[in-house]
Backbone bond lengths (Angstrom), bond angles and torsions (degrees), N, CA, C in turn:
res aa  C-N    CA-C-N  psi(-1)  N-CA   C-N-CA  omega(-1)  CA-C   N-CA-C  phi
1 X - - - 1.471 - - 1.543 108.74 -
2 X 1.246 120.66 -36.92 1.481 125.73 -178.78 1.552 105.73 -67.37
3 X 1.323 117.90 -41.25 1.501 120.89 -176.55 1.542 110.69 -64.35
4 X 1.343 118.03 -36.46 1.489 120.48 -179.83 1.490 107.55 -67.73
5 X 1.318 122.76 -40.56 1.403 124.66 177.83 1.483 115.32 -60.79
6 X 1.343 112.19 -38.27 1.447 121.81 -178.20 1.494 110.47 -68.15
7 X 1.356 115.30 -42.08 1.471 120.68 179.96 1.474 108.79 -65.67
8 X 1.312 117.42 -40.05 1.474 120.34 -179.48 1.511 110.67 -66.73
9 X 1.320 116.62 -38.05 1.520 118.86 176.55 1.482 111.75 -67.27
10 X 1.301 116.60 -35.54 1.498 117.93 -179.77 1.580 106.48 -70.32
11 X 1.261 118.77 -43.50 1.515 119.24 175.95 1.472 111.59 -54.77
12 X 1.349 118.87 -43.24 1.435 119.97 -176.01 1.498 110.59 -71.01
13 X 1.364 119.41 -36.59 1.396 125.02 176.83 1.536 110.72 -61.18
14 X 1.353 115.39 -47.17 1.468 121.43 179.78 1.520 111.60 -64.63
15 X 1.302 117.38 -37.16 1.416 123.48 176.06 1.445 115.14 -60.96
16 X 1.347 114.78 -46.53 1.473 122.71 175.15 1.539 112.05 -60.59
17 X 1.343 114.36 -41.57 1.468 118.18 -176.45 1.535 108.14 -67.96
18 X 1.330 116.93 -42.46 1.476 119.70 177.18 1.517 110.13 -59.82
19 X 1.362 119.91 -46.12 1.383 123.26 177.75 1.501 114.27 -57.41
20 X 1.342 114.31 -46.69 1.504 120.34 174.67 1.470 110.06 -57.41
21 X 1.326 120.96 -45.52 1.461 122.99 -176.94 1.443 112.27 -64.69
22 X 1.341 117.57 -35.97 1.573 124.44 -179.53 1.522 106.88 -67.99
23 X 1.371 116.04 -46.24 1.415 120.00 179.19 1.554 110.49 -60.85
24 X 1.293 118.39 -46.03 1.387 126.87 177.97 1.571 109.50 -55.77
25 X 1.338 116.54 -49.09 1.515 119.69 -177.31 1.526 107.56 -65.61
26 X 1.243 119.31 -38.73 1.471 122.82 -178.10 1.534 108.48 -64.58
27 X 1.325 113.49 -45.69 1.472 118.75 -179.47 1.515 115.00 -70.17
28 X 1.359 123.19 -27.39 1.380 125.65 -177.08 1.620 112.26 -96.16
29 X 1.351 113.57 -25.89 1.455 119.17 178.44 1.549 110.58 -131.16
30 X 1.263 121.42 71.37 1.501 121.43 -177.56 1.407 111.50 -63.64
31 X 1.344 123.28 -38.68 1.438 123.26 -175.07 1.572 111.79 -61.28
32 X 1.334 117.11 -57.61 1.502 118.35 -178.03 1.522 109.41 -66.83
33 X 1.272 116.44 -29.92 1.511 116.15 177.58 1.539 110.78 -65.56
34 X 1.305 117.39 -39.65 1.402 120.72 -177.68 1.548 111.54 -71.91
35 X 1.301 112.76 -27.54 1.502 118.09 173.89 1.484 111.54 -65.73
36 X 1.357 113.43 -44.60 1.466 121.42 -177.37 1.552 105.65 -64.05
37 X 1.291 118.55 -47.65 1.440 123.60 -179.72 1.535 110.95 -58.67
38 X 1.287 115.89 -44.42 1.513 119.09 -179.26 1.482 109.28 -67.03
39 X 1.315 117.49 -39.26 1.491 120.79 177.85 1.561 111.94 -61.48
40 X 1.383 115.86 -43.65 1.423 118.24 177.09 1.437 113.45 -63.60
41 X 1.418 118.66 -43.78 1.412 123.10 174.92 1.465 115.49 -59.18
42 X 1.308 116.18 -42.94 1.483 122.15 173.24 1.517 116.75 -57.78
43 X 1.285 113.29 -40.85 1.471 123.70 176.51 1.614 111.90 -62.14
44 X 1.378 111.71 -48.20 1.481 119.08 -178.87 1.513 104.71 -65.52
45 X 1.391 123.06 -46.13 1.413 120.32 -177.36 1.556 111.48 -62.98
46 X 1.274 119.27 -38.24 1.428 126.31 177.12 1.514 110.82 -61.13
47 X 1.329 116.35 -38.02 1.487 121.78 -177.42 1.529 108.46 -72.32
48 X 1.370 116.69 -38.73 1.426 115.51 178.37 1.541 112.03 -77.53
49 X 1.208 119.74 -25.97 1.514 123.72 172.69 1.561 108.92 -64.87
50 X 1.338 114.10 -41.15 1.514 116.38 173.37 1.462 116.16 -64.17
51 X 1.274 120.25 -38.03 1.401 126.20 173.92 1.439 111.72 -64.50
52 X 1.312 117.62 -43.23 1.455 119.65 176.62 1.455 113.35 -63.31
53 X 1.401 118.73 -42.08 1.358 125.34 178.73 1.627 109.82 -62.08
54 X 1.363 116.72 -40.24 1.393 122.67 178.97 1.573 109.96 -59.77
55 X 1.328 115.48 -52.82 1.464 117.20 -177.41 1.518 110.47 -69.52
56 X 1.245 120.33 -31.49 1.459 123.49 175.24 1.511 111.93 -59.45
57 X 1.315 114.43 -51.08 1.453 122.64 177.57 1.589 110.71 -65.62
58 X 1.251 117.90 -33.69 1.400 124.72 -179.00 1.541 108.22 -68.37
59 X 1.280 121.30 -37.53 1.469 130.05 -179.66 1.538 107.91 -72.92
60 X 1.268 117.91 -34.96 1.514 120.45 -176.48 1.546 113.34 -63.43
């Protein structure tokens, strides 16, 4: 039981560290960070466009 609590605590700590590093990266490099965010958004939008096209063609 103690080992499970320890693993959970480690996961929480690692999660917080990753979050802090992401915030630090965005704060110190806003240009590249915005390019990354825009790229992710473009990929997600393209994925949903593809799904919409699939269902549109499926209905025809």
